[in-house]
Backbone as JSON Lines, residues from 0, in Angstrom:
{"i":0,"aa":"M","n":[122.94,97.79,91.88],"ca":[124.49,97.21,91.69],"c":[123.86,96.1,92.65]}
{"i":1,"aa":"P","n":[123.96,94.61,91.86],"ca":[123.89,93.3,92.94],"c":[125.02,93.21,94.05]}
{"i":2,"aa":"Y","n":[123.83,92.58,94.8],"ca":[124.77,92.21,96.5],"c":[125.81,91.17,96.33]}
{"i":3,"aa":"K","n":[126.57,91.88,96.7],"ca":[128.24,90.22,96.55],"c":[128.46,89.92,97.58]}
{"i":4,"aa":"I","n":[128.34,89.79,99.18],"ca":[128.2,89.71,100.42],"c":[127.12,90.09,101.06]}
{"i":5,"aa":"I","n":[126.82,88.29,101.66],"ca":[125.23,88.33,101.88],"c":[125.92,87.53,103.54]}
{"i":6,"aa":"F","n":[124.9,88.82,104.29],"ca":[125.19,87.54,105.68],"c":[123.35,87.31,105.61]}
{"i":7,"aa":"F","n":[123.27,86.38,106.41],"ca":[122.43,85.63,106.51],"c":[121.67,85.03,108.51]}
{"i":8,"aa":"D","n":[121.29,85.64,108.88],"ca":[120.44,85.41,109.84],"c":[120.49,83.93,110.04]}
{"i":9,"aa":"L","n":[120.15,83.31,111.06],"ca":[120.4,81.41,111.38],"c":[119.17,81.32,111.69]}
{"i":10,"aa":"D","n":[118.4,81.81,112.77],"ca":[117.55,81.18,113.84],"c":[116.03,81.94,112.62]}
{"i":11,"aa":"G","n":[114.59,81.48,111.75],"ca":[113.52,81.79,111.27],"c":[114.53,82.49,109.99]}
{"i":12,"aa":"T","n":[115.63,82.41,109.7],"ca":[115.96,82.57,108.38],"c":[116.41,80.99,107.41]}
{"i":13,"aa":"L","n":[117.4,80.92,108.07],"ca":[117.82,79.65,107.27],"c":[117.31,78.34,107.81]}
{"i":14,"aa":"I","n":[116.82,78.28,108.83],"ca":[116.29,77.01,109.92],"c":[115.07,77.3,111.0]}
{"i":15,"aa":"D","n":[114.19,77.16,110.55],"ca":[113.24,76.4,111.42],"c":[113.29,76.41,112.63]}
{"i":16,"aa":"P","n":[113.81,76.68,114.23],"ca":[114.28,76.09,114.74],"c":[112.9,75.92,116.03]}
{"i":17,"aa":"K","n":[112.18,76.32,116.09],"ca":[110.83,76.26,116.67],"c":[110.76,74.92,117.99]}
{"i":18,"aa":"I","n":[111.01,74.4,117.55],"ca":[110.62,73.04,118.33],"c":[112.46,73.29,119.98]}
{"i":19,"aa":"G","n":[112.94,72.92,118.88],"ca":[114.33,72.54,119.79],"c":[114.21,74.07,120.66]}
{"i":20,"aa":"I","n":[114.32,75.31,120.14],"ca":[114.41,76.68,121.0],"c":[113.13,76.66,121.89]}
{"i":21,"aa":"T","n":[112.06,76.57,121.32],"ca":[111.08,76.55,122.85],"c":[111.4,75.67,123.8]}
{"i":22,"aa":"K","n":[111.51,73.56,123.36],"ca":[111.38,72.9,124.17],"c":[113.24,73.54,124.97]}
{"i":23,"aa":"S","n":[113.61,74.02,125.09],"ca":[115.06,74.13,125.73],"c":[114.88,75.34,126.51]}
{"i":24,"aa":"V","n":[114.09,76.66,125.95],"ca":[113.53,77.51,127.14],"c":[112.39,77.41,128.61]}
{"i":25,"aa":"Q","n":[111.71,76.43,127.98],"ca":[110.61,75.55,128.9],"c":[111.71,74.72,129.78]}
{"i":26,"aa":"Y","n":[112.41,73.6,129.38],"ca":[113.91,73.35,130.19],"c":[114.15,74.14,131.26]}
{"i":27,"aa":"A","n":[114.39,75.15,130.68],"ca":[115.67,76.62,131.89],"c":[114.61,76.6,132.86]}
{"i":28,"aa":"L","n":[113.41,77.44,131.74],"ca":[112.06,77.84,133.12],"c":[111.5,76.75,133.98]}
{"i":29,"aa":"N","n":[112.05,75.1,133.83],"ca":[111.23,73.93,134.9],"c":[112.44,74.27,135.84]}
{"i":30,"aa":"K","n":[113.3,74.4,135.41],"ca":[115.01,74.95,136.65],"c":[114.52,75.84,137.59]}
{"i":31,"aa":"F","n":[113.49,77.1,137.11],"ca":[113.25,77.54,138.05],"c":[111.75,77.63,138.69]}
{"i":32,"aa":"G","n":[111.1,76.42,138.71],"ca":[109.95,76.17,138.99],"c":[108.47,76.98,138.04]}
{"i":33,"aa":"I","n":[108.95,77.17,136.9],"ca":[107.9,78.0,136.48],"c":[107.57,77.17,135.17]}
{"i":34,"aa":"K","n":[106.16,76.39,135.02],"ca":[105.56,75.93,133.76],"c":[104.87,77.14,133.0]}
{"i":35,"aa":"E","n":[105.73,76.21,131.54],"ca":[105.34,77.1,130.35],"c":[104.85,76.47,129.09]}
{"i":36,"aa":"D","n":[103.91,76.93,128.31],"ca":[103.32,76.35,127.25],"c":[104.48,76.53,126.5]}
{"i":37,"aa":"T","n":[104.94,75.57,125.38],"ca":[105.83,76.03,124.68],"c":[105.07,77.01,123.14]}
{"i":38,"aa":"A","n":[103.88,76.61,123.37],"ca":[103.94,77.54,122.59],"c":[103.44,79.24,122.73]}
{"i":39,"aa":"N","n":[103.8,79.47,124.18],"ca":[103.95,80.82,124.34],"c":[105.96,81.37,124.55]}
{"i":40,"aa":"L","n":[106.55,80.63,123.92],"ca":[108.01,80.9,123.48],"c":[108.32,81.47,122.83]}
{"i":41,"aa":"L","n":[107.98,81.45,121.57],"ca":[108.24,82.04,120.49],"c":[108.72,82.99,120.21]}
{"i":42,"aa":"P","n":[108.72,84.18,121.41],"ca":[109.43,85.42,121.31],"c":[110.76,85.16,121.34]}
{"i":43,"aa":"F","n":[111.27,83.73,121.96],"ca":[112.97,83.29,122.3],"c":[113.54,83.66,121.27]}
{"i":44,"aa":"I","n":[112.76,83.02,120.08],"ca":[113.49,82.8,118.74],"c":[113.74,84.17,117.87]}
{"i":45,"aa":"G","n":[115.16,84.04,117.74],"ca":[115.67,85.75,117.5],"c":[116.61,86.64,118.21]}
{"i":46,"aa":"P","n":[116.03,87.07,118.9],"ca":[116.73,88.4,120.28],"c":[117.72,87.11,121.29]}
{"i":47,"aa":"P","n":[118.86,88.01,122.0],"ca":[119.74,87.39,122.83],"c":[118.83,87.07,123.51]}
{"i":48,"aa":"L","n":[119.56,85.25,124.16],"ca":[118.67,84.49,124.87],"c":[118.51,85.24,126.62]}
{"i":49,"aa":"N","n":[119.7,86.08,126.61],"ca":[119.61,85.98,128.17],"c":[118.42,87.61,128.18]}
{"i":50,"aa":"K","n":[118.4,88.71,127.43],"ca":[117.97,89.41,127.22],"c":[116.53,89.07,127.46]}
{"i":51,"aa":"S","n":[116.44,88.43,126.27],"ca":[114.55,87.55,126.77],"c":[114.45,86.81,128.09]}
{"i":52,"aa":"F","n":[115.09,86.21,128.5],"ca":[114.62,85.71,130.16],"c":[114.62,87.01,131.26]}
{"i":53,"aa":"Q","n":[114.83,88.15,130.71],"ca":[115.23,89.08,131.21],"c":[113.62,89.91,131.5]}
{"i":54,"aa":"K","n":[113.33,90.05,129.9],"ca":[112.29,90.95,129.63],"c":[111.33,90.2,129.75]}
{"i":55,"aa":"Y","n":[111.03,88.82,129.32],"ca":[109.67,88.4,129.26],"c":[109.14,87.55,131.17]}
{"i":56,"aa":"Y","n":[110.28,87.29,131.82],"ca":[110.36,86.71,132.69],"c":[111.12,87.23,134.33]}
{"i":57,"aa":"G","n":[111.16,88.29,134.34],"ca":[111.93,89.48,135.32],"c":[112.8,88.87,135.68]}
{"i":58,"aa":"F","n":[113.72,87.86,135.46],"ca":[115.35,87.37,135.36],"c":[116.59,88.42,135.67]}
{"i":59,"aa":"S","n":[117.1,88.38,136.96],"ca":[118.27,89.47,136.88],"c":[119.2,88.99,136.21]}
{"i":60,"aa":"E","n":[119.74,90.04,135.87],"ca":[121.17,89.67,134.91],"c":[122.34,88.05,135.32]}
{"i":61,"aa":"E","n":[121.89,88.17,136.73],"ca":[122.72,86.46,136.86],"c":[121.67,85.27,136.81]}
{"i":62,"aa":"E","n":[120.21,85.36,137.01],"ca":[118.71,84.41,136.75],"c":[119.56,83.91,135.14]}
{"i":63,"aa":"S","n":[119.27,85.11,134.74],"ca":[119.37,84.96,133.31],"c":[120.59,84.57,132.47]}
{"i":64,"aa":"M","n":[121.36,84.22,133.15],"ca":[122.94,83.4,132.73],"c":[122.48,82.05,133.5]}
{"i":65,"aa":"E","n":[122.48,82.17,134.49],"ca":[121.98,80.74,135.45],"c":[120.51,79.88,134.17]}
{"i":66,"aa":"A","n":[119.64,80.91,133.46],"ca":[118.83,80.0,132.75],"c":[119.52,79.9,131.53]}
{"i":67,"aa":"V","n":[120.49,80.62,130.89],"ca":[121.01,80.03,129.69],"c":[121.72,78.88,129.8]}
{"i":68,"aa":"M","n":[121.94,79.0,130.73],"ca":[122.79,77.65,131.0],"c":[122.19,76.05,130.61]}
{"i":69,"aa":"Y","n":[121.0,76.56,131.76],"ca":[119.88,75.33,131.4],"c":[119.75,74.59,129.73]}
{"i":70,"aa":"Y","n":[119.23,76.01,129.27],"ca":[118.63,75.86,128.33],"c":[120.13,75.07,127.28]}
{"i":71,"aa":"R","n":[121.29,75.59,127.38],"ca":[121.66,74.82,126.81],"c":[122.28,73.24,127.29]}
{"i":72,"aa":"E","n":[121.55,73.13,128.08],"ca":[121.41,71.58,128.49],"c":[120.6,70.7,128.01]}
{"i":73,"aa":"Y","n":[119.32,71.32,127.57],"ca":[118.74,70.43,126.4],"c":[119.3,70.68,125.09]}
{"i":74,"aa":"L","n":[119.52,72.01,124.73],"ca":[119.54,72.15,123.34],"c":[120.95,71.74,122.62]}
{"i":75,"aa":"L","n":[121.88,71.6,123.25],"ca":[123.51,70.7,122.24],"c":[123.12,69.62,122.58]}
{"i":76,"aa":"P","n":[122.49,68.54,123.12],"ca":[122.31,67.06,122.68],"c":[121.13,67.17,122.12]}
{"i":77,"aa":"K","n":[119.83,68.01,122.13],"ca":[118.36,67.63,121.75],"c":[118.1,68.3,120.66]}
{"i":78,"aa":"G","n":[118.39,69.9,121.3],"ca":[116.88,70.93,120.25],"c":[117.85,71.17,119.23]}
{"i":79,"aa":"I","n":[118.81,71.11,119.17],"ca":[119.35,70.77,117.33],"c":[118.83,70.0,116.65]}
{"i":80,"aa":"R","n":[118.88,69.03,117.14],"ca":[119.08,68.06,116.35],"c":[117.01,68.14,116.1]}
{"i":81,"aa":"E","n":[116.24,69.22,116.73],"ca":[114.37,69.16,116.49],"c":[114.79,70.2,115.4]}
{"i":82,"aa":"S","n":[115.58,71.1,114.93],"ca":[115.02,72.01,114.05],"c":[115.16,71.47,112.38]}
{"i":83,"aa":"I","n":[115.23,72.33,111.68],"ca":[114.43,71.65,110.04],"c":[114.73,73.01,109.1]}
{"i":84,"aa":"I","n":[115.44,72.44,107.93],"ca":[116.23,73.65,106.86],"c":[114.35,73.92,106.64]}
{"i":85,"aa":"Y","n":[114.3,75.11,106.16],"ca":[113.61,75.72,105.68],"c":[113.38,75.21,104.02]}
{"i":86,"aa":"P","n":[112.58,74.85,103.37],"ca":[112.33,74.75,101.96],"c":[113.06,75.31,101.1]}
{"i":87,"aa":"E","n":[113.89,74.71,100.22],"ca":[113.84,75.16,99.29],"c":[115.59,76.4,99.64]}
{"i":88,"aa":"I","n":[116.23,76.07,101.01],"ca":[117.33,77.08,101.25],"c":[118.5,76.46,100.42]}
{"i":89,"aa":"Q","n":[118.56,75.31,100.81],"ca":[119.73,74.39,100.37],"c":[119.93,75.27,98.57]}
{"i":90,"aa":"T","n":[118.7,74.92,97.8],"ca":[118.29,75.16,96.26],"c":[119.02,76.68,96.41]}
{"i":91,"aa":"L","n":[118.44,77.43,97.24],"ca":[119.09,79.12,96.88],"c":[120.24,78.79,97.15]}
{"i":92,"aa":"L","n":[121.21,78.63,98.17],"ca":[122.21,78.63,98.49],"c":[123.12,78.16,97.13]}
{"i":93,"aa":"E","n":[122.66,77.04,97.16],"ca":[123.54,76.4,95.74],"c":[123.77,77.29,94.49]}
{"i":94,"aa":"K","n":[122.71,78.12,94.47],"ca":[122.56,79.37,92.81],"c":[123.56,80.26,93.7]}
{"i":95,"aa":"L","n":[123.72,80.6,94.66],"ca":[124.27,81.85,95.35],"c":[125.71,81.57,95.01]}
{"i":96,"aa":"Q","n":[126.16,80.51,95.58],"ca":[127.16,79.2,95.46],"c":[127.73,79.63,93.74]}
{"i":97,"aa":"K","n":[127.1,79.34,93.21],"ca":[127.16,79.19,91.79],"c":[127.61,80.65,90.68]}
{"i":98,"aa":"A","n":[126.6,81.14,91.94],"ca":[126.98,82.95,91.15],"c":[128.24,83.99,91.59]}
{"i":99,"aa":"N","n":[128.42,83.29,92.49],"ca":[130.23,83.5,93.4],"c":[129.95,84.68,94.55]}
{"i":100,"aa":"K","n":[128.5,84.65,95.04],"ca":[128.84,85.61,96.17],"c":[129.23,84.47,97.19]}
{"i":101,"aa":"E","n":[129.64,85.85,98.05],"ca":[130.39,84.9,98.94],"c":[129.18,85.1,100.49]}
{"i":102,"aa":"L","n":[129.21,84.04,101.46],"ca":[127.79,84.09,102.12],"c":[128.41,84.15,103.36]}
{"i":103,"aa":"F","n":[127.73,84.48,104.31],"ca":[128.37,84.35,106.06],"c":[127.03,83.96,106.67]}
{"i":104,"aa":"V","n":[126.91,83.36,107.66],"ca":[126.36,83.32,109.18],"c":[126.54,84.39,110.19]}
{"i":105,"aa":"V","n":[125.4,84.97,110.57],"ca":[125.56,86.23,111.21],"c":[124.5,86.46,112.24]}
{"i":106,"aa":"T","n":[124.9,85.92,113.45],"ca":[123.69,85.4,113.92],"c":[124.21,85.87,115.93]}
{"i":107,"aa":"S","n":[122.87,85.74,116.41],"ca":[123.05,86.1,117.98],"c":[123.17,84.83,118.57]}
{"i":108,"aa":"K","n":[123.54,83.49,117.95],"ca":[123.5,82.61,118.81],"c":[125.59,82.93,119.29]}
{"i":109,"aa":"P","n":[125.19,81.92,120.17],"ca":[127.19,82.23,120.46],"c":[127.73,80.81,119.07]}
{"i":110,"aa":"T","n":[128.72,81.51,118.82],"ca":[129.34,80.85,117.52],"c":[129.67,79.41,117.32]}
{"i":111,"aa":"F","n":[130.3,78.5,118.66],"ca":[129.77,77.13,118.54],"c":[128.47,76.6,118.2]}
{"i":112,"aa":"I","n":[127.84,76.93,118.69],"ca":[126.47,76.93,118.54],"c":[125.99,75.97,117.33]}
{"i":113,"aa":"A","n":[125.96,77.88,116.85],"ca":[125.7,78.31,115.18],"c":[126.62,77.01,114.64]}
{"i":114,"aa":"E","n":[127.82,77.01,115.07],"ca":[128.53,76.43,113.79],"c":[128.45,74.84,113.85]}
{"i":115,"aa":"E","n":[127.43,73.79,115.67],"ca":[127.21,72.86,115.8],"c":[126.01,72.71,114.78]}
{"i":116,"aa":"V","n":[125.02,73.98,114.96],"ca":[123.42,74.03,113.96],"c":[123.92,73.61,112.15]}
{"i":117,"aa":"I","n":[125.04,74.66,112.14],"ca":[125.14,74.32,110.36],"c":[126.02,73.1,110.03]}
{"i":118,"aa":"K","n":[126.54,72.79,111.0],"ca":[127.51,71.16,110.46],"c":[126.04,70.0,110.69]}
{"i":119,"aa":"Y","n":[124.97,70.34,111.79],"ca":[124.19,68.88,112.09],"c":[123.15,69.52,110.32]}
{"i":120,"aa":"H","n":[123.03,69.9,109.6],"ca":[122.22,70.31,108.91],"c":[123.14,70.4,107.52]}
{"i":121,"aa":"D","n":[124.21,69.81,107.51],"ca":[125.27,69.82,106.62],"c":[125.66,71.04,105.29]}
{"i":122,"aa":"L","n":[125.56,72.18,105.96],"ca":[125.36,73.08,105.57],"c":[126.49,74.44,105.58]}
{"i":123,"aa":"E","n":[128.06,73.53,105.93],"ca":[128.9,74.59,106.39],"c":[129.89,74.18,105.02]}
{"i":124,"aa":"N","n":[129.86,74.37,103.96],"ca":[130.62,74.34,102.58],"c":[129.61,75.74,102.19]}
{"i":125,"aa":"F","n":[128.6,76.02,102.61],"ca":[128.28,76.91,101.41],"c":[128.67,78.21,102.28]}
{"i":126,"aa":"F","n":[129.31,78.28,103.93],"ca":[129.52,80.09,104.28],"c":[131.51,80.1,104.58]}
{"i":127,"aa":"A","n":[131.33,81.44,104.21],"ca":[133.29,81.45,104.19],"c":[132.88,81.88,106.1]}
{"i":128,"aa":"K","n":[132.85,81.99,106.6],"ca":[132.69,81.83,108.17],"c":[131.26,82.54,109.02]}
{"i":129,"aa":"I","n":[131.17,81.74,109.89],"ca":[129.95,81.92,110.85],"c":[130.34,82.84,111.74]}
{"i":130,"aa":"V","n":[129.59,83.88,111.84],"ca":[129.79,85.03,112.78],"c":[128.58,85.23,113.9]}
{"i":131,"aa":"G","n":[128.81,84.94,114.99],"ca":[128.03,84.28,116.4],"c":[128.6,85.41,117.35]}
{"i":132,"aa":"C","n":[128.32,84.98,118.48],"ca":[128.39,86.08,119.71],"c":[129.07,85.08,120.62]}
{"i":133,"aa":"K","n":[130.03,85.84,121.47],"ca":[130.69,84.92,122.82],"c":[130.12,84.02,123.5]}
{"i":134,"aa":"S","n":[130.08,82.96,123.87],"ca":[129.52,82.06,125.0],"c":[128.8,82.55,125.87]}
{"i":135,"aa":"D","n":[129.35,83.68,126.64],"ca":[128.72,84.46,127.96],"c":[127.76,85.59,127.05]}
{"i":136,"aa":"L","n":[127.37,85.67,125.46],"ca":[126.46,86.79,124.89],"c":[126.84,88.09,125.4]}
{"i":137,"aa":"S","n":[128.12,88.71,125.22],"ca":[128.68,89.72,126.15],"c":[128.48,90.15,124.37]}
{"i":138,"aa":"N","n":[128.52,89.93,123.04],"ca":[128.45,90.66,121.89],"c":[127.26,90.62,121.51]}
{"i":139,"aa":"A","n":[125.87,89.68,121.63],"ca":[124.83,89.25,120.93],"c":[124.21,90.3,119.93]}
{"i":140,"aa":"D","n":[124.72,92.22,120.57],"ca":[123.28,92.54,119.65],"c":[124.32,92.45,118.1]}
{"i":141,"aa":"K","n":[123.01,92.4,117.86],"ca":[122.99,92.55,115.98],"c":[124.29,93.31,115.51]}
{"i":142,"aa":"T","n":[123.75,94.48,115.85],"ca":[125.12,95.61,115.22],"c":[126.06,95.39,115.68]}
{"i":143,"aa":"S","n":[126.59,95.22,116.54],"ca":[128.14,94.57,117.62],"c":[128.77,93.57,115.66]}
{"i":144,"aa":"L","n":[127.44,92.4,115.89],"ca":[128.09,91.37,115.13],"c":[128.41,91.49,113.45]}
{"i":145,"aa":"I","n":[127.04,92.16,113.27],"ca":[127.4,92.74,111.16],"c":[128.76,93.82,111.19]}
{"i":146,"aa":"K","n":[129.44,94.98,112.46],"ca":[130.22,95.6,112.25],"c":[131.77,94.44,111.92]}
{"i":147,"aa":"E","n":[131.43,93.5,113.03],"ca":[132.76,92.31,113.16],"c":[132.61,91.51,111.79]}
{"i":148,"aa":"A","n":[131.55,91.18,111.39],"ca":[131.13,90.34,110.29],"c":[132.16,91.19,108.94]}
{"i":149,"aa":"M","n":[131.39,92.75,108.93],"ca":[132.18,93.4,107.69],"c":[133.9,93.44,107.68]}
{"i":150,"aa":"L","n":[134.25,93.51,108.8],"ca":[135.83,93.9,109.29],"c":[136.35,92.41,108.48]}
{"i":151,"aa":"L","n":[135.68,91.56,108.32],"ca":[136.58,90.5,107.76],"c":[136.56,90.84,105.94]}
{"i":152,"aa":"R","n":[135.77,92.28,105.83],"ca":[136.04,92.23,104.44],"c":[136.4,93.41,104.13]}
{"i":153,"aa":"P","n":[137.11,94.43,104.29],"ca":[137.27,96.02,105.42],"c":[137.27,96.79,103.94]}
{"i":154,"aa":"K","n":[137.47,96.47,102.71],"ca":[138.03,97.12,101.44],"c":[136.95,96.94,100.38]}
{"i":155,"aa":"E","n":[135.65,96.29,100.76],"ca":[134.66,95.89,99.98],"c":[133.79,97.44,100.22]}
{"i":156,"aa":"N","n":[133.37,98.13,99.18],"ca":[131.96,99.4,99.4],"c":[130.63,98.45,100.26]}
{"i":157,"aa":"K","n":[130.63,99.71,100.78],"ca":[129.44,98.66,101.98],"c":[128.34,98.68,101.28]}
{"i":158,"aa":"K","n":[128.54,98.8,99.62],"ca":[126.91,98.78,99.03],"c":[126.64,97.46,98.55]}
{"i":159,"aa":"S","n":[127.97,96.73,98.68],"ca":[128.07,95.31,98.65],"c":[127.78,94.28,99.18]}
{"i":160,"aa":"F","n":[127.29,94.75,100.29],"ca":[126.51,93.9,101.75],"c":[125.17,93.9,102.15]}
{"i":161,"aa":"V","n":[124.48,92.63,102.9],"ca":[123.47,92.91,102.66],"c":[123.28,91.96,104.11]}
{"i":162,"aa":"M","n":[121.93,92.62,104.5],"ca":[121.52,91.28,106.5],"c":[120.74,91.06,105.81]}
{"i":163,"aa":"I","n":[119.93,89.59,105.41],"ca":[118.74,89.52,105.61],"c":[118.04,88.49,107.46]}
{"i":164,"aa":"G","n":[117.33,88.8,107.5],"ca":[117.05,88.38,108.9],"c":[115.36,88.08,108.97]}
{"i":165,"aa":"D","n":[114.79,87.91,109.89],"ca":[113.19,87.39,110.01],"c":[112.97,88.34,111.49]}
{"i":166,"aa":"R","n":[113.85,89.32,111.87],"ca":[113.53,89.97,112.97],"c":[113.61,91.44,113.07]}
{"i":167,"aa":"E","n":[113.21,92.06,113.59],"ca":[113.94,93.61,113.74],"c":[114.93,94.23,114.14]}
{"i":168,"aa":"H","n":[115.74,93.05,114.87],"ca":[117.25,93.55,115.62],"c":[118.06,93.3,114.39]}
{"i":169,"aa":"D","n":[118.32,92.04,112.97],"ca":[118.28,92.05,112.12],"c":[118.45,93.48,111.09]}
{"i":170,"aa":"I","n":[117.5,93.93,111.03],"ca":[117.41,95.18,110.18],"c":[117.74,96.45,110.94]}
{"i":171,"aa":"I","n":[117.81,96.2,112.04],"ca":[118.44,97.49,113.02],"c":[119.75,98.01,112.73]}
{"i":172,"aa":"G","n":[119.91,96.45,112.92],"ca":[121.71,96.09,113.26],"c":[122.31,96.6,111.29]}
{"i":173,"aa":"A","n":[121.42,96.1,110.47],"ca":[121.85,96.62,108.88],"c":[122.11,97.96,109.06]}
{"i":174,"aa":"K","n":[120.99,99.07,109.64],"ca":[120.65,100.16,109.29],"c":[122.21,100.52,109.72]}
{"i":175,"aa":"N","n":[122.14,100.38,111.29],"ca":[123.2,101.52,112.26],"c":[124.58,100.9,111.46]}
{"i":176,"aa":"N","n":[124.98,100.02,110.5],"ca":[125.69,99.96,110.1],"c":[126.2,100.3,108.74]}
{"i":177,"aa":"A","n":[125.15,100.38,108.43],"ca":[124.63,101.62,106.61],"c":[124.73,100.52,105.56]}
{"i":178,"aa":"I","n":[124.44,98.93,105.63],"ca":[124.12,98.02,104.42],"c":[122.94,98.03,104.64]}
{"i":179,"aa":"D","n":[122.16,97.66,103.73],"ca":[120.53,97.36,103.12],"c":[120.94,96.02,103.89]}
{"i":180,"aa":"S","n":[119.11,96.17,103.95],"ca":[118.82,94.74,104.64],"c":[117.47,94.18,103.75]}
{"i":181,"aa":"I","n":[117.33,92.96,104.36],"ca":[116.28,92.32,103.54],"c":[115.5,91.17,104.7]}
{"i":182,"aa":"G","n":[114.42,91.95,104.86],"ca":[113.47,91.6,105.79],"c":[112.58,90.33,105.11]}
{"i":183,"aa":"V","n":[112.75,88.93,105.74],"ca":[111.59,87.73,105.64],"c":[110.74,87.65,106.67]}
{"i":184,"aa":"T","n":[109.55,87.34,105.52],"ca":[108.2,87.27,106.88],"c":[108.03,85.84,106.66]}
{"i":185,"aa":"Y","n":[108.53,84.61,106.64],"ca":[108.38,83.58,106.82],"c":[108.71,83.18,107.41]}
{"i":186,"aa":"G","n":[109.83,84.06,108.78],"ca":[110.29,83.62,110.12],"c":[109.82,83.79,111.15]}
{"i":187,"aa":"Y","n":[109.98,84.11,112.5],"ca":[108.96,84.62,113.23],"c":[109.0,85.96,113.64]}
{"i":188,"aa":"G","n":[109.81,87.08,112.85],"ca":[109.03,88.66,113.05],"c":[107.69,88.12,112.68]}
{"i":189,"aa":"S","n":[106.82,89.61,112.24],"ca":[105.7,89.83,111.73],"c":[105.83,90.71,110.99]}
{"i":190,"aa":"I","n":[104.84,90.6,110.2],"ca":[104.86,91.99,108.75],"c":[105.09,93.24,109.51]}
{"i":191,"aa":"D","n":[104.14,93.21,110.7],"ca":[104.21,94.41,111.25],"c":[105.38,94.91,112.06]}
{"i":192,"aa":"E","n":[106.5,93.66,112.63],"ca":[107.53,94.3,113.31],"c":[108.41,94.84,112.16]}
{"i":193,"aa":"L","n":[108.22,93.87,111.06],"ca":[109.34,94.59,110.19],"c":[109.25,95.59,109.65]}
{"i":194,"aa":"T","n":[107.59,95.92,109.05],"ca":[107.62,97.26,108.3],"c":[107.74,98.32,108.93]}
{"i":195,"aa":"A","n":[107.36,98.29,110.59],"ca":[107.5,99.36,111.23],"c":[108.96,100.21,111.44]}
{"i":196,"aa":"I","n":[110.29,99.09,110.99],"ca":[111.84,99.53,111.23],"c":[112.46,99.56,109.53]}
{"i":197,"aa":"N","n":[111.19,99.27,108.76],"ca":[111.37,99.89,106.86],"c":[113.15,98.98,106.78]}
{"i":198,"aa":"P","n":[112.8,97.6,106.43],"ca":[114.25,97.39,105.85],"c":[113.89,97.65,104.05]}
{"i":199,"aa":"T","n":[115.5,97.35,103.34],"ca":[115.06,98.0,102.15],"c":[114.48,96.86,101.54]}
{"i":200,"aa":"H","n":[114.53,95.98,101.78],"ca":[113.1,95.26,100.95],"c":[113.15,94.07,101.99]}
{"i":201,"aa":"L","n":[111.19,93.77,101.55],"ca":[110.91,92.61,102.29],"c":[110.44,91.0,101.55]}
{"i":202,"aa":"A","n":[110.44,90.01,101.99],"ca":[110.95,88.84,101.22],"c":[109.87,88.16,101.43]}
{"i":203,"aa":"E","n":[108.68,87.63,101.0],"ca":[107.67,86.4,101.88],"c":[107.99,85.12,101.63]}
{"i":204,"aa":"S","n":[108.42,85.01,100.79],"ca":[109.32,83.27,100.59],"c":[110.72,83.3,100.09]}
{"i":205,"aa":"I","n":[110.76,82.29,100.05],"ca":[112.57,82.28,100.09],"c":[112.78,82.38,98.07]}
{"i":206,"aa":"E","n":[111.74,81.78,97.81],"ca":[111.43,82.69,96.32],"c":[111.74,84.11,95.76]}
{"i":207,"aa":"D","n":[111.31,84.31,96.72],"ca":[111.2,86.04,96.41],"c":[111.99,86.62,96.73]}
{"i":208,"aa":"L","n":[112.95,85.96,98.18],"ca":[113.89,86.87,98.45],"c":[115.18,86.45,97.33]}
{"i":209,"aa":"A","n":[115.18,85.47,96.77],"ca":[116.05,84.44,95.65],"c":[116.23,86.04,94.47]}
{"i":210,"aa":"K","n":[114.97,86.71,94.41],"ca":[115.24,88.08,93.33],"c":[116.07,89.19,93.54]}
{"i":211,"aa":"Y","n":[115.93,89.05,95.03],"ca":[116.85,90.0,95.42],"c":[118.11,89.7,95.56]}
{"i":212,"aa":"L","n":[118.61,88.32,95.02],"ca":[119.96,88.25,95.6],"c":[121.03,87.83,93.9]}
{"i":213,"aa":"L","n":[119.27,87.36,93.4],"ca":[120.27,86.82,91.99],"c":[120.04,87.47,90.77]}
């Protein structure tokens, strides 16, 4: 059965946000007197931001939210504009739209930031809705976000849905909601990370991804 409703992760799936995110994290860490090379900050791409500050730098919950505030000081005026669309993504979205697929963005980014990213890259006309977390990141886990997105189409069979993402959080969220998933290996999750969590499909490229969707 072809997928009718397609959930796309944002960072590492639709766009390559490496420069903007790593510079934003670097900026935030500098506020705490921590000097870090951006090359070491790639693990921040994908998971909830506050949890990453806690995991990788031992920040308290309060410190992590302060770091998130500093992160946004750089991201909103500069970092968003340092992201790029993956080659062939726009073509894929056009084909999916013509095939009457319903497309959503489901991201651990706050909704207002995700909307700015999508708008900056002129992709807003492809998506029925952008489902992100609250500004305080209180619902940033993918399980909750996917559930929220599915509730927008409550009459649809679960087999109609698929979640596409580059990190284990995307696949775990799909499994927890009993829908199929596609792990993309062109993003920031390693093949080992994705295969360990056993997505329904693996796609090594956007061309490969299209085969599962069209």
